[in-house]
Structure formats: structure tokens, C-alpha cells
DRENFI-26512 format. One record per residue (C-alpha): residue in one letter; z, x, y; residue number from 1. Coordinates in Angstrom, 3 decimals. Layout:
% residues N
{resn=A	pz=Z	px=X	py=Y	resi=NUM}
...
% end
This chain:
% residues 343
{resn=M	pz=34.679	px=-180.509	py=-11.631	resi=1}
{resn=K	pz=33.356	px=-177.070	py=-10.911	resi=2}
{resn=D	pz=34.419	px=-175.857	py=-14.348	resi=3}
{resn=F	pz=32.693	px=-178.862	py=-15.934	resi=4}
{resn=R	pz=29.401	px=-178.089	py=-14.182	resi=5}
{resn=S	pz=29.677	px=-174.496	py=-15.296	resi=6}
{resn=L	pz=30.245	px=-175.624	py=-18.869	resi=7}
{resn=I	pz=27.226	px=-177.950	py=-18.754	resi=8}
{resn=K	pz=25.103	px=-175.117	py=-17.332	resi=9}
{resn=S	pz=26.203	px=-172.761	py=-20.103	resi=10}
{resn=I	pz=25.492	px=-175.354	py=-22.803	resi=11}
{resn=T	pz=22.064	px=-176.067	py=-21.290	resi=12}
{resn=Y	pz=21.245	px=-172.362	py=-21.187	resi=13}
{resn=F	pz=22.373	px=-171.979	py=-24.785	resi=14}
{resn=F	pz=20.219	px=-174.834	py=-26.066	resi=15}
{resn=C	pz=17.154	px=-173.668	py=-24.069	resi=16}
{resn=S	pz=17.527	px=-170.185	py=-25.507	resi=17}
{resn=L	pz=17.903	px=-171.669	py=-28.978	resi=18}
{resn=I	pz=14.735	px=-173.721	py=-28.566	resi=19}
{resn=V	pz=12.778	px=-170.670	py=-27.363	resi=20}
{resn=L	pz=14.067	px=-168.662	py=-30.331	resi=21}
{resn=I	pz=13.043	px=-171.414	py=-32.761	resi=22}
{resn=V	pz=9.562	px=-171.605	py=-31.218	resi=23}
{resn=V	pz=9.138	px=-167.804	py=-31.466	resi=24}
{resn=L	pz=10.324	px=-167.738	py=-35.077	resi=25}
{resn=F	pz=8.114	px=-170.676	py=-36.028	resi=26}
{resn=S	pz=5.091	px=-169.041	py=-34.370	resi=27}
{resn=G	pz=5.862	px=-165.817	py=-36.184	resi=28}
{resn=V	pz=5.984	px=-167.602	py=-39.533	resi=29}
{resn=L	pz=2.631	px=-169.260	py=-38.884	resi=30}
{resn=L	pz=1.116	px=-165.946	py=-37.769	resi=31}
{resn=F	pz=2.467	px=-164.201	py=-40.866	resi=32}
{resn=E	pz=0.997	px=-166.840	py=-43.153	resi=33}
{resn=F	pz=-2.377	px=-166.576	py=-41.409	resi=34}
{resn=N	pz=-2.567	px=-162.786	py=-41.106	resi=35}
{resn=P	pz=0.309	px=-160.978	py=-42.868	resi=36}
{resn=S	pz=-1.340	px=-157.591	py=-42.294	resi=37}
{resn=L	pz=-0.075	px=-157.754	py=-38.710	resi=38}
{resn=F	pz=3.513	px=-157.492	py=-39.989	resi=39}
{resn=I	pz=3.114	px=-155.231	py=-42.985	resi=40}
{resn=K	pz=2.693	px=-151.561	py=-42.317	resi=41}
{resn=T	pz=1.069	px=-149.870	py=-45.281	resi=42}
{resn=E	pz=0.017	px=-146.306	py=-45.712	resi=43}
{resn=I	pz=-3.657	px=-146.205	py=-46.677	resi=44}
{resn=S	pz=-5.096	px=-143.004	py=-48.083	resi=45}
{resn=A	pz=-8.220	px=-141.552	py=-46.475	resi=46}
{resn=K	pz=-10.124	px=-142.322	py=-49.663	resi=47}
{resn=D	pz=-9.140	px=-146.010	py=-49.640	resi=48}
{resn=W	pz=-9.608	px=-146.569	py=-45.903	resi=49}
{resn=K	pz=-12.380	px=-148.991	py=-44.995	resi=50}
{resn=P	pz=-13.950	px=-149.924	py=-41.662	resi=51}
{resn=K	pz=-13.051	px=-153.262	py=-40.145	resi=52}
{resn=D	pz=-14.747	px=-156.344	py=-41.576	resi=53}
{resn=V	pz=-16.013	px=-157.583	py=-38.241	resi=54}
{resn=K	pz=-16.867	px=-161.112	py=-39.385	resi=55}
{resn=V	pz=-13.415	px=-161.609	py=-40.913	resi=56}
{resn=E	pz=-11.734	px=-160.272	py=-37.781	resi=57}
{resn=L	pz=-13.869	px=-162.536	py=-35.622	resi=58}
{resn=A	pz=-13.031	px=-165.595	py=-37.730	resi=59}
{resn=S	pz=-9.300	px=-164.813	py=-37.518	resi=60}
{resn=G	pz=-9.274	px=-165.593	py=-33.811	resi=61}
{resn=F	pz=-7.239	px=-162.477	py=-33.020	resi=62}
{resn=M	pz=-10.097	px=-160.248	py=-31.858	resi=63}
{resn=P	pz=-9.361	px=-159.170	py=-28.256	resi=64}
{resn=A	pz=-11.528	px=-160.993	py=-25.715	resi=65}
{resn=E	pz=-13.283	px=-157.896	py=-24.395	resi=66}
{resn=V	pz=-13.952	px=-156.680	py=-27.945	resi=67}
{resn=K	pz=-15.388	px=-160.067	py=-28.890	resi=68}
{resn=Y	pz=-17.722	px=-160.014	py=-25.888	resi=69}
{resn=G	pz=-18.796	px=-156.487	py=-26.806	resi=70}
{resn=Y	pz=-19.600	px=-157.708	py=-30.304	resi=71}
{resn=Q	pz=-21.647	px=-160.614	py=-28.941	resi=72}
{resn=L	pz=-23.630	px=-158.211	py=-26.770	resi=73}
{resn=I	pz=-24.541	px=-155.893	py=-29.639	resi=74}
{resn=A	pz=-25.052	px=-158.632	py=-32.246	resi=75}
{resn=E	pz=-27.108	px=-161.057	py=-30.154	resi=76}
{resn=S	pz=-28.532	px=-158.682	py=-27.570	resi=77}
{resn=P	pz=-31.618	px=-160.771	py=-26.656	resi=78}
{resn=K	pz=-29.395	px=-163.742	py=-25.791	resi=79}
{resn=Y	pz=-26.774	px=-161.906	py=-23.776	resi=80}
{resn=M	pz=-28.581	px=-158.962	py=-22.168	resi=81}
{resn=G	pz=-32.235	px=-159.223	py=-23.146	resi=82}
{resn=P	pz=-35.340	px=-161.309	py=-22.477	resi=83}
{resn=M	pz=-33.604	px=-164.503	py=-23.677	resi=84}
{resn=A	pz=-30.661	px=-164.255	py=-21.262	resi=85}
{resn=E	pz=-30.374	px=-167.346	py=-19.065	resi=86}
{resn=D	pz=-29.472	px=-165.264	py=-16.016	resi=87}
{resn=P	pz=-32.501	px=-163.138	py=-15.023	resi=88}
{resn=D	pz=-30.122	px=-160.501	py=-13.656	resi=89}
{resn=M	pz=-28.736	px=-160.004	py=-17.177	resi=90}
{resn=R	pz=-32.097	px=-159.126	py=-18.744	resi=91}
{resn=Y	pz=-31.451	px=-155.435	py=-19.193	resi=92}
{resn=A	pz=-33.137	px=-154.973	py=-22.588	resi=93}
{resn=G	pz=-36.921	px=-155.075	py=-22.504	resi=94}
{resn=N	pz=-37.429	px=-156.129	py=-26.126	resi=95}
{resn=N	pz=-35.830	px=-158.653	py=-28.467	resi=96}
{resn=L	pz=-34.108	px=-156.145	py=-30.708	resi=97}
{resn=A	pz=-30.347	px=-156.327	py=-31.189	resi=98}
{resn=C	pz=-28.270	px=-153.172	py=-31.271	resi=99}
{resn=I	pz=-27.255	px=-154.019	py=-34.842	resi=100}
{resn=N	pz=-30.881	px=-153.864	py=-36.001	resi=101}
{resn=C	pz=-30.385	px=-150.092	py=-36.167	resi=102}
{resn=H	pz=-26.596	px=-149.694	py=-36.126	resi=103}
{resn=L	pz=-26.169	px=-151.646	py=-39.331	resi=104}
{resn=K	pz=-23.313	px=-153.947	py=-40.325	resi=105}
{resn=A	pz=-22.322	px=-154.323	py=-36.693	resi=106}
{resn=G	pz=-22.033	px=-150.560	py=-36.318	resi=107}
{resn=T	pz=-19.780	px=-149.976	py=-39.339	resi=108}
{resn=Q	pz=-22.302	px=-148.746	py=-41.920	resi=109}
{resn=A	pz=-22.076	px=-145.027	py=-42.571	resi=110}
{resn=G	pz=-25.396	px=-143.221	py=-42.279	resi=111}
{resn=S	pz=-26.838	px=-145.564	py=-39.645	resi=112}
{resn=A	pz=-25.466	px=-143.870	py=-36.526	resi=113}
{resn=S	pz=-22.257	px=-145.825	py=-37.033	resi=114}
{resn=W	pz=-19.996	px=-146.485	py=-34.067	resi=115}
{resn=V	pz=-16.847	px=-145.944	py=-36.126	resi=116}
{resn=G	pz=-15.126	px=-143.070	py=-34.318	resi=117}
{resn=V	pz=-18.067	px=-142.484	py=-31.981	resi=118}
{resn=T	pz=-16.076	px=-142.690	py=-28.738	resi=119}
{resn=D	pz=-13.905	px=-139.768	py=-29.870	resi=120}
{resn=R	pz=-16.988	px=-137.535	py=-29.825	resi=121}
{resn=F	pz=-17.611	px=-137.966	py=-26.118	resi=122}
{resn=P	pz=-18.131	px=-136.468	py=-23.676	resi=123}
{resn=Q	pz=-20.625	px=-134.226	py=-25.463	resi=124}
{resn=F	pz=-23.522	px=-131.979	py=-24.501	resi=125}
{resn=R	pz=-26.907	px=-133.718	py=-24.580	resi=126}
{resn=G	pz=-30.023	px=-131.583	py=-24.772	resi=127}
{resn=R	pz=-32.194	px=-134.391	py=-23.455	resi=128}
{resn=S	pz=-30.443	px=-134.179	py=-20.068	resi=129}
{resn=N	pz=-29.141	px=-130.609	py=-20.499	resi=130}
{resn=S	pz=-25.685	px=-131.766	py=-19.414	resi=131}
{resn=E	pz=-22.397	px=-133.218	py=-20.617	resi=132}
{resn=G	pz=-22.825	px=-136.918	py=-21.260	resi=133}
{resn=T	pz=-20.363	px=-139.779	py=-21.582	resi=134}
{resn=I	pz=-20.418	px=-142.579	py=-24.126	resi=135}
{resn=E	pz=-21.774	px=-144.773	py=-21.319	resi=136}
{resn=D	pz=-24.660	px=-142.322	py=-20.858	resi=137}
{resn=R	pz=-25.376	px=-142.515	py=-24.575	resi=138}
{resn=I	pz=-25.392	px=-146.318	py=-24.538	resi=139}
{resn=N	pz=-27.766	px=-146.320	py=-21.593	resi=140}
{resn=G	pz=-30.027	px=-143.885	py=-23.410	resi=141}
{resn=C	pz=-30.415	px=-146.552	py=-26.077	resi=142}
{resn=M	pz=-30.928	px=-149.254	py=-23.456	resi=143}
{resn=E	pz=-33.809	px=-147.346	py=-21.885	resi=144}
{resn=R	pz=-35.435	px=-146.175	py=-25.129	resi=145}
{resn=S	pz=-34.567	px=-148.116	py=-28.272	resi=146}
{resn=M	pz=-34.203	px=-151.341	py=-26.259	resi=147}
{resn=D	pz=-37.111	px=-150.408	py=-23.942	resi=148}
{resn=G	pz=-35.177	px=-151.634	py=-20.921	resi=149}
{resn=D	pz=-32.908	px=-150.638	py=-18.079	resi=150}
{resn=K	pz=-29.460	px=-149.087	py=-17.811	resi=151}
{resn=L	pz=-26.340	px=-151.216	py=-17.784	resi=152}
{resn=P	pz=-24.163	px=-150.623	py=-14.706	resi=153}
{resn=V	pz=-21.446	px=-148.238	py=-15.866	resi=154}
{resn=L	pz=-18.636	px=-150.298	py=-14.345	resi=155}
{resn=S	pz=-19.998	px=-153.655	py=-15.490	resi=156}
{resn=R	pz=-18.083	px=-155.978	py=-17.787	resi=157}
{resn=E	pz=-20.894	px=-155.560	py=-20.322	resi=158}
{resn=M	pz=-20.614	px=-151.776	py=-20.508	resi=159}
{resn=K	pz=-16.811	px=-151.881	py=-20.655	resi=160}
{resn=S	pz=-16.908	px=-154.474	py=-23.440	resi=161}
{resn=I	pz=-19.380	px=-152.524	py=-25.568	resi=162}
{resn=V	pz=-17.215	px=-149.424	py=-25.247	resi=163}
{resn=A	pz=-14.100	px=-151.495	py=-26.071	resi=164}
{resn=Y	pz=-15.825	px=-152.770	py=-29.215	resi=165}
{resn=M	pz=-16.719	px=-149.215	py=-30.270	resi=166}
{resn=E	pz=-13.154	px=-148.006	py=-29.676	resi=167}
{resn=W	pz=-11.812	px=-150.947	py=-31.678	resi=168}
{resn=L	pz=-14.053	px=-150.062	py=-34.624	resi=169}
{resn=G	pz=-12.636	px=-146.543	py=-34.705	resi=170}
{resn=E	pz=-8.980	px=-147.541	py=-34.868	resi=171}
{resn=G	pz=-7.221	px=-145.823	py=-37.762	resi=172}
{resn=L	pz=-10.202	px=-143.701	py=-38.836	resi=173}
{resn=P	pz=-8.809	px=-140.853	py=-40.970	resi=174}
{resn=K	pz=-9.812	px=-137.336	py=-39.935	resi=175}
{resn=D	pz=-11.147	px=-136.708	py=-43.424	resi=176}
{resn=R	pz=-13.644	px=-139.542	py=-43.033	resi=177}
{resn=E	pz=-15.007	px=-138.765	py=-39.558	resi=178}
{resn=K	pz=-18.063	px=-136.840	py=-40.764	resi=179}
{resn=E	pz=-19.128	px=-139.709	py=-43.024	resi=180}
{resn=F	pz=-19.617	px=-142.032	py=-40.051	resi=181}
{resn=K	pz=-21.357	px=-139.511	py=-37.811	resi=182}
{resn=G	pz=-25.090	px=-139.816	py=-37.231	resi=183}
{resn=F	pz=-27.588	px=-139.880	py=-40.080	resi=184}
{resn=P	pz=-27.610	px=-138.086	py=-43.445	resi=185}
{resn=E	pz=-29.491	px=-134.789	py=-43.518	resi=186}
{resn=I	pz=-32.768	px=-134.375	py=-45.370	resi=187}
{resn=S	pz=-34.597	px=-131.382	py=-46.772	resi=188}
{resn=I	pz=-37.628	px=-131.209	py=-44.489	resi=189}
{resn=P	pz=-40.867	px=-131.047	py=-46.530	resi=190}
{resn=E	pz=-43.155	px=-128.053	py=-46.101	resi=191}
{resn=V	pz=-46.167	px=-130.331	py=-45.632	resi=192}
{resn=A	pz=-47.513	px=-132.564	py=-42.904	resi=193}
{resn=V	pz=-47.013	px=-136.320	py=-43.030	resi=194}
{resn=D	pz=-49.420	px=-138.011	py=-45.434	resi=195}
{resn=L	pz=-50.215	px=-141.376	py=-43.855	resi=196}
{resn=E	pz=-51.758	px=-142.763	py=-47.044	resi=197}
{resn=K	pz=-48.585	px=-142.019	py=-48.994	resi=198}
{resn=G	pz=-46.582	px=-143.572	py=-46.193	resi=199}
{resn=K	pz=-48.745	px=-146.693	py=-46.210	resi=200}
{resn=A	pz=-48.354	px=-147.102	py=-49.974	resi=201}
{resn=L	pz=-44.584	px=-146.735	py=-49.706	resi=202}
{resn=F	pz=-44.452	px=-149.213	py=-46.859	resi=203}
{resn=S	pz=-46.349	px=-151.805	py=-48.917	resi=204}
{resn=K	pz=-44.060	px=-151.241	py=-51.878	resi=205}
{resn=E	pz=-40.658	px=-150.982	py=-50.211	resi=206}
{resn=C	pz=-40.799	px=-152.482	py=-46.723	resi=207}
{resn=T	pz=-43.131	px=-155.469	py=-46.435	resi=208}
{resn=V	pz=-40.678	px=-157.924	py=-48.005	resi=209}
{resn=C	pz=-38.534	px=-157.623	py=-44.853	resi=210}
{resn=H	pz=-40.781	px=-156.232	py=-42.138	resi=211}
{resn=G	pz=-44.115	px=-157.781	py=-43.173	resi=212}
{resn=E	pz=-47.425	px=-156.089	py=-43.856	resi=213}
{resn=N	pz=-48.052	px=-155.929	py=-40.115	resi=214}
{resn=G	pz=-44.626	px=-154.432	py=-39.342	resi=215}
{resn=K	pz=-43.666	px=-157.301	py=-37.034	resi=216}
{resn=G	pz=-40.400	px=-158.131	py=-38.786	resi=217}
{resn=Q	pz=-38.715	px=-161.506	py=-39.252	resi=218}
{resn=R	pz=-37.127	px=-163.471	py=-36.427	resi=219}
{resn=F	pz=-34.145	px=-165.755	py=-36.779	resi=220}
{resn=A	pz=-34.793	px=-169.490	py=-36.597	resi=221}
{resn=D	pz=-32.787	px=-169.360	py=-33.364	resi=222}
{resn=S	pz=-35.083	px=-167.033	py=-31.417	resi=223}
{resn=T	pz=-32.330	px=-166.153	py=-28.927	resi=224}
{resn=K	pz=-30.661	px=-164.114	py=-31.686	resi=225}
{resn=G	pz=-33.696	px=-161.878	py=-32.081	resi=226}
{resn=Y	pz=-34.652	px=-160.431	py=-35.443	resi=227}
{resn=K	pz=-33.144	px=-160.640	py=-38.899	resi=228}
{resn=H	pz=-35.407	px=-157.703	py=-39.764	resi=229}
{resn=P	pz=-36.791	px=-155.885	py=-36.711	resi=230}
{resn=P	pz=-40.406	px=-155.028	py=-35.879	resi=231}
{resn=L	pz=-41.155	px=-151.370	py=-36.587	resi=232}
{resn=W	pz=-44.012	px=-151.025	py=-34.155	resi=233}
{resn=G	pz=-45.790	px=-153.055	py=-31.499	resi=234}
{resn=A	pz=-44.732	px=-154.467	py=-28.148	resi=235}
{resn=D	pz=-41.286	px=-155.692	py=-29.266	resi=236}
{resn=S	pz=-40.131	px=-152.445	py=-30.883	resi=237}
{resn=Y	pz=-38.503	px=-149.230	py=-29.641	resi=238}
{resn=N	pz=-40.559	px=-147.172	py=-27.218	resi=239}
{resn=N	pz=-42.095	px=-143.728	py=-27.680	resi=240}
{resn=G	pz=-39.135	px=-142.025	py=-26.006	resi=241}
{resn=A	pz=-36.618	px=-143.271	py=-28.591	resi=242}
{resn=G	pz=-35.028	px=-140.909	py=-31.083	resi=243}
{resn=M	pz=-36.372	px=-143.082	py=-33.896	resi=244}
{resn=H	pz=-39.907	px=-142.146	py=-32.786	resi=245}
{resn=R	pz=-39.249	px=-138.632	py=-34.088	resi=246}
{resn=V	pz=-40.368	px=-138.335	py=-37.711	resi=247}
{resn=I	pz=-37.407	px=-136.281	py=-38.927	resi=248}
{resn=T	pz=-34.825	px=-138.574	py=-37.299	resi=249}
{resn=A	pz=-36.563	px=-141.688	py=-38.634	resi=250}
{resn=A	pz=-36.755	px=-140.132	py=-42.113	resi=251}
{resn=Q	pz=-33.004	px=-139.469	py=-42.065	resi=252}
{resn=F	pz=-32.294	px=-143.088	py=-41.148	resi=253}
{resn=I	pz=-34.713	px=-144.428	py=-43.755	resi=254}
{resn=K	pz=-33.321	px=-142.274	py=-46.538	resi=255}
{resn=G	pz=-29.722	px=-143.334	py=-45.892	resi=256}
{resn=N	pz=-30.316	px=-147.034	py=-45.318	resi=257}
{resn=M	pz=-33.621	px=-148.302	py=-46.683	resi=258}
{resn=P	pz=-34.648	px=-150.408	py=-48.470	resi=259}
{resn=F	pz=-31.968	px=-152.520	py=-46.851	resi=260}
{resn=G	pz=-29.230	px=-153.531	py=-49.250	resi=261}
{resn=Q	pz=-30.376	px=-151.031	py=-51.893	resi=262}
{resn=A	pz=-29.788	px=-147.618	py=-50.331	resi=263}
{resn=T	pz=-26.681	px=-146.000	py=-48.870	resi=264}
{resn=W	pz=-26.088	px=-142.606	py=-47.329	resi=265}
{resn=D	pz=-24.523	px=-141.316	py=-50.572	resi=266}
{resn=N	pz=-26.818	px=-143.188	py=-52.955	resi=267}
{resn=P	pz=-30.361	px=-143.303	py=-51.509	resi=268}
{resn=K	pz=-33.305	px=-144.894	py=-53.244	resi=269}
{resn=L	pz=-36.099	px=-142.875	py=-51.645	resi=270}
{resn=T	pz=-36.527	px=-139.133	py=-51.916	resi=271}
{resn=D	pz=-36.517	px=-136.948	py=-48.819	resi=272}
{resn=E	pz=-40.287	px=-136.595	py=-48.988	resi=273}
{resn=E	pz=-40.852	px=-140.330	py=-49.456	resi=274}
{resn=A	pz=-38.684	px=-141.120	py=-46.437	resi=275}
{resn=Y	pz=-40.583	px=-138.463	py=-44.486	resi=276}
{resn=H	pz=-44.066	px=-139.869	py=-45.203	resi=277}
{resn=L	pz=-42.816	px=-143.401	py=-44.583	resi=278}
{resn=A	pz=-41.351	px=-142.395	py=-41.200	resi=279}
{resn=G	pz=-44.643	px=-140.787	py=-40.219	resi=280}
{resn=Y	pz=-46.590	px=-143.903	py=-41.157	resi=281}
{resn=I	pz=-44.300	px=-146.219	py=-39.184	resi=282}
{resn=N	pz=-44.515	px=-143.979	py=-36.128	resi=283}
{resn=S	pz=-48.306	px=-143.726	py=-36.323	resi=284}
{resn=F	pz=-48.678	px=-147.143	py=-34.674	resi=285}
{resn=E	pz=-48.672	px=-148.040	py=-31.004	resi=286}
{resn=R	pz=-45.455	px=-149.052	py=-29.304	resi=287}
{resn=P	pz=-44.171	px=-149.347	py=-25.714	resi=288}
{resn=R	pz=-44.461	px=-146.180	py=-23.674	resi=289}
{resn=K	pz=-41.636	px=-144.783	py=-21.582	resi=290}
{resn=S	pz=-42.458	px=-143.228	py=-18.246	resi=291}
{resn=N	pz=-41.418	px=-139.755	py=-17.080	resi=292}
{resn=L	pz=-40.941	px=-138.322	py=-20.575	resi=293}
{resn=E	pz=-41.986	px=-134.926	py=-19.252	resi=294}
{resn=K	pz=-38.559	px=-134.767	py=-17.569	resi=295}
{resn=D	pz=-36.732	px=-134.898	py=-20.898	resi=296}
{resn=Y	pz=-35.122	px=-131.650	py=-22.066	resi=297}
{resn=P	pz=-35.059	px=-129.525	py=-18.901	resi=298}
{resn=D	pz=-34.479	px=-126.592	py=-21.269	resi=299}
{resn=L	pz=-37.521	px=-127.032	py=-23.496	resi=300}
{resn=K	pz=-36.065	px=-124.742	py=-26.147	resi=301}
{resn=L	pz=-33.567	px=-127.517	py=-26.949	resi=302}
{resn=K	pz=-36.246	px=-130.094	py=-27.689	resi=303}
{resn=P	pz=-36.227	px=-131.326	py=-31.317	resi=304}
{resn=V	pz=-39.257	px=-129.961	py=-33.147	resi=305}
{resn=S	pz=-40.489	px=-133.447	py=-34.104	resi=306}
{resn=T	pz=-40.503	px=-134.709	py=-30.511	resi=307}
{resn=P	pz=-44.043	px=-136.120	py=-30.300	resi=308}
{resn=Y	pz=-44.479	px=-135.668	py=-26.544	resi=309}
{resn=G	pz=-44.757	px=-132.440	py=-24.551	resi=310}
{resn=P	pz=-44.287	px=-130.107	py=-22.953	resi=311}
{resn=W	pz=-42.816	px=-127.718	py=-25.536	resi=312}
{resn=A	pz=-41.572	px=-124.131	py=-25.414	resi=313}
{resn=D	pz=-44.195	px=-123.087	py=-27.973	resi=314}
{resn=D	pz=-47.934	px=-123.219	py=-28.655	resi=315}
{resn=F	pz=-47.935	px=-125.529	py=-31.661	resi=316}
{resn=S	pz=-50.241	px=-128.525	py=-31.380	resi=317}
{resn=A	pz=-49.179	px=-132.009	py=-30.339	resi=318}
{resn=D	pz=-50.251	px=-133.278	py=-33.761	resi=319}
{resn=Q	pz=-48.020	px=-130.764	py=-35.546	resi=320}
{resn=H	pz=-45.066	px=-131.734	py=-33.361	resi=321}
{resn=K	pz=-45.696	px=-135.352	py=-34.290	resi=322}
{resn=N	pz=-46.543	px=-135.078	py=-37.996	resi=323}
{resn=G	pz=-45.567	px=-131.591	py=-39.108	resi=324}
{resn=P	pz=-45.393	px=-129.413	py=-41.010	resi=325}
{resn=F	pz=-42.152	px=-128.615	py=-39.199	resi=326}
{resn=P	pz=-40.641	px=-125.625	py=-41.081	resi=327}
{resn=T	pz=-43.090	px=-123.239	py=-39.378	resi=328}
{resn=I	pz=-41.976	px=-124.532	py=-35.954	resi=329}
{resn=I	pz=-38.316	px=-124.252	py=-36.970	resi=330}
{resn=K	pz=-38.901	px=-120.668	py=-38.132	resi=331}
{resn=Y	pz=-40.588	px=-119.830	py=-34.813	resi=332}
{resn=Y	pz=-37.566	px=-120.964	py=-32.761	resi=333}
{resn=K	pz=-35.242	px=-118.940	py=-34.958	resi=334}
{resn=L	pz=-37.284	px=-115.761	py=-34.590	resi=335}
{resn=E	pz=-38.310	px=-116.204	py=-30.939	resi=336}
{resn=Y	pz=-35.160	px=-117.698	py=-29.412	resi=337}
{resn=G	pz=-32.441	px=-117.265	py=-32.036	resi=338}
{resn=I	pz=-32.040	px=-121.056	py=-32.217	resi=339}
{resn=T	pz=-31.445	px=-122.745	py=-35.569	resi=340}
{resn=K	pz=-32.964	px=-126.223	py=-35.550	resi=341}
{resn=S	pz=-32.421	px=-128.949	py=-38.142	resi=342}
{resn=K	pz=-34.704	px=-131.535	py=-36.614	resi=343}
% end
């Protein structure tokens, strides 16, 4: 009898194991049919490598939970961490911009301060604080300036998820392509001051179809999602402490990305000078004001020359720091301090 029970136990174990094996194999077949790339390891050359198609990955259902939440935060910022958040304690952003209004194509577009590979560049020295900063510090810089709001708690689920999303975007980035996804494209800085009339004419010609004649942008039908095309000035835009409020930085972004859908970092539509005058015009309007800007750049020599607020480590006028011409200021820092500035 004992041997019989042992036999039954062995047979039961065998059939249970067989069933588990069948289930695993069947699941694997279904997974392969749905997403064969998970099983096929292919060598992709640096030239042929492409960033993740976030919408396709999201639709597949295989995006990790924390990455998905990070994407929701940056894609629908007003709803999840801005003025439209149901929980008042989650209203960290002060305006209704979404992170992807500037970091285009969900942070994957080269030339728009892409997040592809960004986490590998931190920690890094930041002149604004005169210290080594983490990726979390950089995100909170955007929260306080571009989003005109408050810092996210560093250990919060929201911060961890945004960082997880950024890390996910950078998976597999070839070394040879890292520079392409870093920051904005460079421009040749004009020797003249911003011409607001030229900027206005360019804005009417190239920008009003998306941003409107009044620069207020276009909201989604579902207002919780924010803007399809963001406001460029006014109460719901970035504040005067944001990097985009510097003419040279804004001109670099504009040249590499605007008009939207027509320009790319390696095939711009506007010339350097056109982007420059356009940036000056956009930044000539009122926008939210950040407090305590005088504390930025403890070492004033590190302040970008187009920072429109003082103090500065030179005697050039506030108007010249805002609208140029900038080459004379750049030359001064090279001769006086031995510092080569590009913006």
C-alpha cells in the first residue's frame, strides 16, 4: 500500500509538472507572437539605432509599471502633478504645461533636451548652484522654473518614476549617438542685438498657426491634459528664471525644433539669426516671476551671458544681457577671466 501511494504521488507530481510546462510554453508562444523582439537578439549598428517608440511600447502592455507612471507624469503633467490634480497635495507644477511641451516626442527627440541617455550624465556640475547636482536636482530645477512650481520630494514615487522613465529611454543608446541627444544644437551667435520687429514678423509667419497671435497656445479638449501647443508667454508659461528665458538658449531650441514638424536638429528651417530674433521677441513679453533669482550663480563669472537678471560679474547693461549683442560680453569674459562662453 505504501508503494502504491508513492507511485500515485510520483504520477501526480509528473502530471502537475507537465501542466506547468505546457502553460509556460503556451504563454511563451503567445508572447512571441505578440512581441517577437523580446526573443530575438539582433545586433543594431549605431547608425540604425532608434529611440524607443513610446506609444508603441505603451500599447504593448509590457512597459514596467514605474516607467508607465513616469510617462504619465511627464505627458499629462497638469493632471498628475499640476493644477488639475485631484489631490491638492499633488499640485507641484504651478502652470498647465506638460514636460513634453519642451522635451518633444516624450523626451526622445534629438535637439530638444532629449532624455535619451540623460541619466548617464549625472551627477554633473551646475553653475546655477555652483555645486555637483543629481538628476533629481535637475528635474526639480525644471519644476521650479519651467513649470513655475515647487520641488518634488526626492524620495517620492513621482520622482523615482520620472527617473525610471528617463533611464528606460536610454537603454541601448550607442556611445556614438550620445552627443546627438544631448541638449540643444549650437548656433552662431549674431553680432547684433535682437530686433523685435524682425522677431514679430517671424512669429506671425511661422508660429501663430500653433501658438496663436497672442502666444497663448492651444489646449487639448480635455483640459486636464494641458496644451497641445504651449503658451509662450503669459501667466501659464515658464517663469523668468527658466533657461528658456535666455535668448541664446531659446534660439538654440527654436532652430533645432521649430516650426514643429518641419525642423530637426540636423535639418533646421530657420537660420541662426532668425531663431535669435524670434527668441528675443518671445521673451520680450511678461511671464511669471521667480523669487530669489539674485541667489542664482554664486560664482557670477559662471552666469550665461544672456541671463536677463542680475547681478553680473561685469558692467554691461541689463538690456544688453537680455537682448545682446552678446559677442562683446563673451569676448570680455575671455579676456578678463579666461572663460570661454558659448551662451
